[in-house]
Phi, psi and omega in degrees: 000003186258005179286158182292145180289160176300147183265352188282337183257142178288162176303141178277136179274117187246143165243129183251132179253129182224163173228350187210237190299320177080033180290325175289325171302315179299321178298321178293314178302314181298320179295322177295314183293331177279354182081015180270346183221125177268096183214147175244103180282102188282329181196148170244122184243135176233148173272000180230124183295333183271004182300124183295333179299334177298320180290325175303318179291316182299323180296336178261005180074022180270131179300143179233159179209141175250124175236102186282115183296339181289345181273002183244141184289330182225159177298323180295320179294320175299315181293327176296321177294319176301309182300319180297318179294321180290316181294327178297336178261007180057041180290134179262327183226131177258129179244113175277121184230082185076033179269110190268052175222139174276124182283142182282161175306327179301316181292317180299319181288335178290333180228066185296126182053032177227018172238121175256151173218164178231139183232137184277056175197168176271092181303144012272011179288145169052059176289165176083197186280164176060039182293325180294315178297320179298319179295317178296315181295327183282336179086022178292155179272339178227144165225209180159216180211157187222130168259132185214161170279132184290133175246191182277356175265193180253113176055038183229020180280172181302132187275132179264308184206146178226151173234139181265136176233117177289151180253130178268153180300330182263013180292144165242180186297322182293314181293318180295318180300320180298319180289324177295316180301321179299321178288324177303318183290342174276314192272335182294311176301327180293320178298318178296320178299318178300320177296312183300324181279359179071030186260002183253135174223125180267124175233102183064237180274352187256145171253115177272137181242118177294133181074032181299127184291152178295135181276133176266095184295332181294343181265011181301128183287144175230134181222116003286161181299146177287132182262000000 
C-alpha cells in the first residue's frame, strides 16, 4: 500500500466528517503528505465543537466547520446543512472518520456511492456501536475492520476493503481496539486511493476493483495456528 499513486487521475476532493479524536483523519492527512494518496481535503466538518480532530486539520491549514446537530429539529435538516457545506466546497467524496451520526437517506442519495465509512468489525458481522466488545463476547477468533460505501442501512453498504485482526485469549476491549485502529489507519487511505484512481465500480452489493491483486490462498490466516 505504500507505492506511489497513479499520475493520470487528478486529486480527489474530499470532505471528512468527524465527531472526536480524528485518528483516521490523521491517517488520511499523513498518506497525502507522504505522497501515497492524491487527495485535496477541502473541509473537515464536525458535529461537535470540541472534537480534537478539528485541531489536527487546522494545524495542516485545512478548512474546518462545526455543524451542531442539536440545533436542527430533524436528522434530515441536519443532513441538508451537511450536504450544503460539502457541495459549497465541491466535494467529490465524503469520508466518515469517527462520525457518530447515522446519515439519513436524503444524505446518502445526495452522494450516491460517494460516502465512505469505516467500521471496526468484519462486516456484516457486529454492526453498530461496541463492535469490539461484541466480537469478544461472541468468542470469534478473528475480527477486523471494513471500509464500505454508505447505504441507507447501518454498516451494511457495499464493501471496498477489509483487514483481519486475530483475537488473543487475553484480549480485552482496549487492546483489541488498538490493533483494529492500526489496521484502520492502513486501509482507509488505500480505499480512498482506489476511488481516486477510478478503480471502483459498484454492482449491486459488490464493489469491483480494477486490477484486483491475486489472492495467496496459502497465506490464509488460522487462529489458533495449526501445530
